[in-house]
C-alpha positions as CSV (number, residue, x, y, z in Angstrom):
1,M,111.2,49.1,53.5
2,N,113.5,50.2,50.6
3,T,112.3,52.8,48.7
4,S,114.4,52.0,46.0
5,R,112.3,49.0,45.8
6,E,109.2,50.8,45.8
7,F,110.1,52.9,43.1
8,A,109.4,51.6,39.4
9,S,108.6,47.9,41.2
10,Q,105.9,47.9,38.4
11,L,109.0,47.2,36.0
12,L,109.3,44.1,38.2
13,G,108.0,40.3,37.4
14,R,104.6,39.4,39.5
15,G,106.2,36.8,41.4
16,H,104.8,33.4,39.2
17,S,105.2,32.9,35.6
18,T,102.1,32.2,32.9
19,K,101.7,30.7,30.0
20,N,101.6,34.2,28.3
21,D,105.2,34.7,29.8
22,L,106.7,32.0,27.9
23,I,104.7,32.7,24.9
24,I,105.7,36.2,24.6
25,G,109.3,35.7,26.0
26,W,110.2,33.2,23.7
27,T,108.3,35.2,20.8
28,T,111.0,38.1,21.8
29,I,113.6,36.0,21.7
30,M,113.0,33.9,18.5
31,L,112.1,37.2,16.5
32,C,114.9,39.0,17.9
33,C,117.8,36.5,17.2
34,S,116.4,35.9,13.7
35,Q,116.6,39.9,13.0
36,I,120.4,39.4,14.1
37,V,120.8,36.7,11.5
38,F,119.5,38.7,8.8
39,G,120.8,41.7,9.8
40,T,124.3,40.6,9.7
41,C,123.9,39.1,6.2
42,S,122.6,42.4,4.8
43,L,125.3,44.0,6.4
44,Y,127.5,41.6,4.3
45,L,125.8,42.2,1.0
46,L,125.8,46.1,2.0
47,K,129.4,46.1,2.1
48,K,130.1,43.3,-1.2
49,I,127.8,44.5,-3.6
50,S,128.8,47.6,-6.0
51,I,125.4,49.0,-6.4
52,F,124.8,49.5,-2.6
53,H,127.9,51.6,-2.3
54,N,126.3,55.1,-1.8
55,A,124.0,57.1,0.2
56,F,120.9,54.9,0.0
57,G,123.4,51.6,1.2
58,F,125.2,53.7,3.9
59,L,121.7,54.6,5.7
60,C,120.4,51.3,5.2
61,A,123.2,49.4,7.1
62,A,123.2,52.4,9.7
63,R,119.6,51.4,10.3
64,T,120.2,47.7,10.2
65,M,122.8,48.3,12.8
66,V,120.7,50.2,15.1
67,E,117.9,47.6,14.5
68,M,120.6,44.6,15.5
69,M,121.7,46.9,18.6
70,S,117.8,46.9,19.8
71,S,117.7,43.2,18.6
72,V,120.7,42.3,21.2
73,L,119.3,44.0,23.9
74,H,115.7,42.7,24.0
75,A,117.3,39.1,23.2
76,T,119.4,39.4,26.0
77,Y,117.4,41.2,28.7
78,S,113.5,41.3,27.6
79,G,113.1,37.9,26.7
80,P,114.6,36.0,29.0
81,A,113.6,38.3,31.7
82,T,110.1,37.3,30.8
83,I,111.1,33.7,30.9
84,L,114.0,33.0,33.6
85,Q,112.4,31.8,36.7
86,V,114.5,33.0,39.2
87,A,113.5,32.9,42.9
88,T,116.2,34.5,44.6
89,S,119.5,34.9,42.6
90,F,120.8,34.5,39.4
91,I,121.7,31.1,40.1
92,T,118.7,29.5,41.9
93,L,115.9,28.6,39.3
94,A,112.5,28.4,40.8
95,C,108.6,29.0,39.3
96,S,108.7,32.7,40.0
97,Q,109.4,35.9,37.9
98,I,113.1,37.8,38.5
99,Q,112.4,39.5,42.3
100,D,115.4,40.7,43.2
101,M,116.9,42.3,40.2
102,S,116.8,46.3,40.5
103,P,113.8,48.2,38.4
104,Y,116.9,50.6,37.5
105,I,117.8,48.2,35.1
106,G,114.1,48.3,33.4
107,I,114.9,51.5,33.4
108,F,117.6,51.5,31.1
109,V,116.3,49.0,29.1
110,G,113.1,51.1,28.3
111,A,115.7,54.3,27.9
112,T,118.3,52.3,25.4
113,G,114.7,50.8,23.8
114,Y,113.2,53.4,23.1
115,F,116.0,55.8,21.7
116,L,117.0,52.6,19.3
117,S,113.4,52.4,18.2
118,G,113.5,56.1,17.4
119,M,116.4,56.3,16.1
120,S,115.1,53.2,13.2
121,C,112.3,55.0,12.7
122,S,114.3,58.4,11.7
123,L,116.4,56.8,9.5
124,H,113.4,55.0,8.1
125,V,112.1,58.4,7.3
126,L,115.3,59.7,6.1
127,L,115.4,56.7,3.4
128,S,112.5,57.5,2.1
129,L,113.7,61.5,1.7
130,N,116.8,59.7,0.1
131,R,114.4,57.9,-2.6
132,L,112.5,61.3,-3.3
133,T,115.8,63.2,-3.6
134,A,117.4,60.2,-6.2
135,L,113.9,61.0,-8.4
136,Y,113.1,64.5,-8.2
137,F,116.6,66.1,-7.8
138,V,119.1,63.5,-10.1
139,F,121.9,65.5,-10.8
140,H,121.9,67.0,-7.0
141,Y,121.7,63.8,-5.5
142,K,125.5,63.0,-4.8
143,R,125.9,66.7,-3.6
144,I,123.0,66.5,-1.4
145,F,123.7,63.0,-0.2
146,S,127.2,62.8,-0.1
147,A,129.3,60.9,2.5
148,R,129.7,63.9,5.0
149,N,126.1,64.8,4.8
150,C,125.1,61.6,5.3
151,R,127.3,61.2,8.6
152,C,126.1,65.2,9.6
153,I,122.7,64.4,9.3
154,I,122.7,61.1,11.4
155,Y,124.6,62.8,14.2
156,A,121.6,65.5,14.0
157,L,118.7,62.5,14.5
158,I,121.1,61.1,17.3
159,V,120.7,64.6,19.3
160,A,116.8,65.0,18.0
161,V,115.8,61.2,19.2
162,F,117.8,61.7,22.4
163,L,116.4,65.1,23.0
164,L,112.9,63.3,22.7
165,V,113.7,60.3,25.1
166,V,115.2,62.9,27.8
167,P,111.8,64.4,28.6
168,Y,110.7,61.0,30.2
169,Y,113.7,61.7,32.9
170,V,113.3,64.9,33.6
171,V,109.5,65.7,33.8
172,P,108.4,64.6,37.4
173,C,106.5,61.1,37.1
174,N,107.7,60.5,33.8
175,V,110.4,57.8,34.1
176,L,109.7,55.0,31.2
177,G,110.8,51.4,31.4
178,F,110.5,48.1,30.3
179,S,108.2,46.1,32.3
180,V,108.6,42.3,32.6
181,A,105.2,41.9,33.7
182,H,103.7,44.0,31.4
183,F,105.4,43.2,28.4
184,G,106.3,46.6,27.4
185,Y,107.2,50.1,28.0
186,I,105.1,51.7,30.3
187,V,105.3,55.0,32.7
188,V,106.0,54.7,36.1
189,G,104.2,57.0,37.5
190,C,104.5,58.9,41.0
191,P,106.8,57.7,43.8
192,D,103.3,57.8,45.9
193,G,101.5,55.8,42.6
194,T,100.0,58.4,41.4
195,Q,99.6,59.2,37.4
196,P,101.5,62.4,36.4
197,M,99.7,65.8,35.7
198,F,101.5,65.6,32.3
199,N,102.0,62.5,30.3
200,V,105.4,63.2,28.2
201,G,104.6,59.8,26.3
202,T,101.3,61.7,24.8
203,V,103.2,64.3,23.5
204,S,105.7,61.9,21.9
205,T,104.0,59.3,20.4
206,Y,101.7,62.4,18.6
207,I,105.2,63.5,17.6
208,C,105.7,60.3,15.9
209,W,102.7,60.4,14.3
210,A,103.2,63.8,12.7
211,A,107.3,63.1,11.6
212,F,107.3,59.4,11.4
213,C,103.4,58.6,9.9
214,A,102.2,61.9,7.7
215,G,105.7,62.8,6.8
216,T,106.6,59.0,5.0
217,I,103.2,59.1,3.8
218,I,103.7,62.5,2.5
219,V,107.2,61.8,1.3
220,D,106.1,58.1,-0.6
221,T,103.3,59.9,-2.3
222,L,105.4,62.6,-4.1
223,T,107.7,59.4,-4.9
224,L,105.4,57.6,-6.1
225,I,103.9,60.4,-8.6
226,R,107.6,61.1,-10.1
227,I,107.9,57.3,-10.9
228,I,104.7,57.5,-12.8
229,K,105.8,60.6,-14.8
230,V,109.4,59.4,-15.8
231,K,108.1,55.6,-16.1
232,R,109.4,55.3,-19.9
233,M,112.7,56.5,-20.4
234,A,114.6,56.8,-23.4
235,S,118.0,55.6,-22.5
236,N,118.6,52.1,-22.0
237,E,121.0,53.0,-19.4
238,V,118.9,56.1,-17.3
239,N,116.2,53.5,-17.6
240,R,118.0,50.8,-15.5
241,N,119.3,53.4,-13.0
242,F,115.3,54.6,-13.0
243,Q,114.2,50.9,-12.4
244,R,116.8,50.3,-9.4
245,N,115.6,53.5,-7.8
246,V,112.1,51.6,-8.3
247,R,113.2,48.8,-6.4
248,F,114.7,50.9,-3.6
249,F,111.4,52.9,-3.2
250,A,109.4,49.7,-3.5
251,Q,111.6,48.0,-0.6
252,S,111.2,51.3,1.3
253,S,107.5,51.2,1.0
254,F,106.7,48.0,1.7
255,Q,108.6,48.8,5.7
256,N,106.3,51.6,5.8
257,F,103.0,49.3,7.0
258,P,104.3,47.4,9.8
259,M,106.1,51.0,11.2
260,L,102.8,52.6,10.1
261,I,100.8,50.2,12.4
262,D,103.4,49.6,15.1
263,I,103.0,53.5,16.0
264,A,99.3,53.6,15.7
265,L,99.4,50.5,18.6
266,L,102.3,52.9,20.4
267,T,99.9,56.0,20.1
268,F,96.8,54.0,21.4
269,G,98.9,52.2,24.3
270,N,100.2,55.3,25.3
271,N,102.8,53.7,27.8
272,E,99.9,53.2,30.4
273,I,100.0,50.6,32.7
274,S,96.1,49.7,33.0
275,E,95.2,46.7,31.8
276,N,92.6,47.8,29.1
277,K,96.0,49.1,27.4
278,A,97.3,46.0,27.6
279,V,96.7,44.3,24.0
280,F,98.2,47.6,22.5
281,R,101.0,47.7,24.7
282,V,101.9,43.9,23.8
283,L,101.2,44.1,20.4
284,S,103.5,47.2,19.9
285,F,106.2,45.9,21.4
286,I,105.8,42.5,19.4
287,L,105.1,44.5,16.3
288,T,108.4,46.4,16.9
289,R,110.4,43.4,16.6
290,F,108.7,41.7,13.7
291,T,109.3,45.0,11.8
292,D,113.1,44.9,12.8
293,L,113.0,41.6,11.3
294,I,111.2,42.5,7.8
295,N,113.9,45.5,7.5
296,S,116.5,43.2,7.6
297,T,115.0,41.0,5.0
298,T,114.0,43.5,2.5
299,L,117.2,43.8,0.9
300,I,117.2,40.2,-0.7
301,L,113.3,40.3,-1.5
302,F,113.7,43.3,-3.1
303,N,117.1,43.4,-5.0
304,P,117.9,40.8,-7.6
305,E,121.4,41.5,-7.2
306,A,122.0,40.3,-3.6
307,R,119.6,37.1,-4.6
308,R,122.3,36.6,-7.4
309,Y,125.4,36.7,-5.5
310,I,124.0,34.4,-2.8
311,I,123.0,32.0,-5.3
312,T,126.6,32.9,-7.2
313,M,128.6,32.0,-3.8
314,T,126.6,28.9,-2.7
315,V,127.2,27.7,-6.3
316,G,130.9,28.7,-6.4
317,R,131.1,26.9,-2.6
318,N,129.3,23.7,-3.6
319,L,131.5,23.5,-7.1
320,V,134.5,24.4,-5.4
321,S,133.7,21.3,-3.1
322,F,133.3,19.0,-5.8
323,T,135.8,19.7,-8.2
324,E,138.5,19.3,-5.7
325,S,136.7,16.3,-4.7
326,S,136.3,14.8,-8.4
327,T,139.3,16.2,-10.0
328,G,141.6,17.6,-7.7
329,V,142.0,20.6,-9.6
330,H,143.2,23.4,-7.1
331,M,140.4,25.6,-5.2
332,D,141.9,29.3,-6.3
333,T,141.6,28.4,-10.4
334,V,137.7,27.9,-10.0
335,T,137.3,30.5,-7.5
336,R,138.6,33.2,-10.2
337,N,136.6,31.7,-12.6
338,I,133.0,32.4,-10.6
339,R,134.1,35.5,-9.8
340,H,134.9,36.4,-13.8
341,I,131.2,35.3,-14.4
342,H,129.6,36.9,-11.4
343,N,131.5,39.9,-12.7
344,A,130.1,39.8,-16.0
345,S,126.5,39.5,-15.3
């Protein structure tokens, strides 16, 4: 028998489809597709609305793009691989899981998906640090989070997360992949079927706990203390900027809850293949998709400028259509008036 087929065979399908396959597969696809739609809207708003033309907006855009790449990955592989019933090839459809697909595709998806998840969490912590800096170091904020520094920090995060993923594929018997049958990331173990003596996943998840969970809680607590201290401001202009920072903080903090629960589930699951870890493994994978979706909607939920822009553009298009059809007034005239109203507000 081909040894390459035996290796990482846990990443392949079971040979038959179940109701859970359909539920989890379609849930994955719907969450990912929704995230892509809202993520695209968020990127458009970040580009068009001037208050986001800063480090906070840049970091939001970076995280949104990372999460959209993750959604594309799972919408095109993880979900369909769970739903599609392929007997012998990609052309023949029958009632079985994907059998003839190489397990190395699952390894690639596992490595890529894990890396993107790590980048998303890292950028989220960076956003929390950004809010802390904006409130504690007002006069040094633009220098600390300059465009050049933001790019350098993101490059550093890419290297750091890459180094966090590499041990899975360097330390023997710790290869990580996405399993179609087990609905999540698992460590495939040694070729002879035994479990690794040293589990990289355990170390990795505890690093996530320390860096992402504890780090974010500490940073947000310090930020909240600062908000309470400077709640009453003398200057209306300063107060307006302060309120905007508070909204940005609320947006970032709101996103903490699903992320913290997700990392907790990831820690309990520990990328193990055992059945008693199945609930943690499945919930962690699905909640990650849900977290990405939540992150893509918070820009609209927490920022009236974003909602006002959407309403203005929607009303503007309807007004232009009605005006042209009923009065024959040229569209450019109405558009200029709408933009003038939007800028004045």
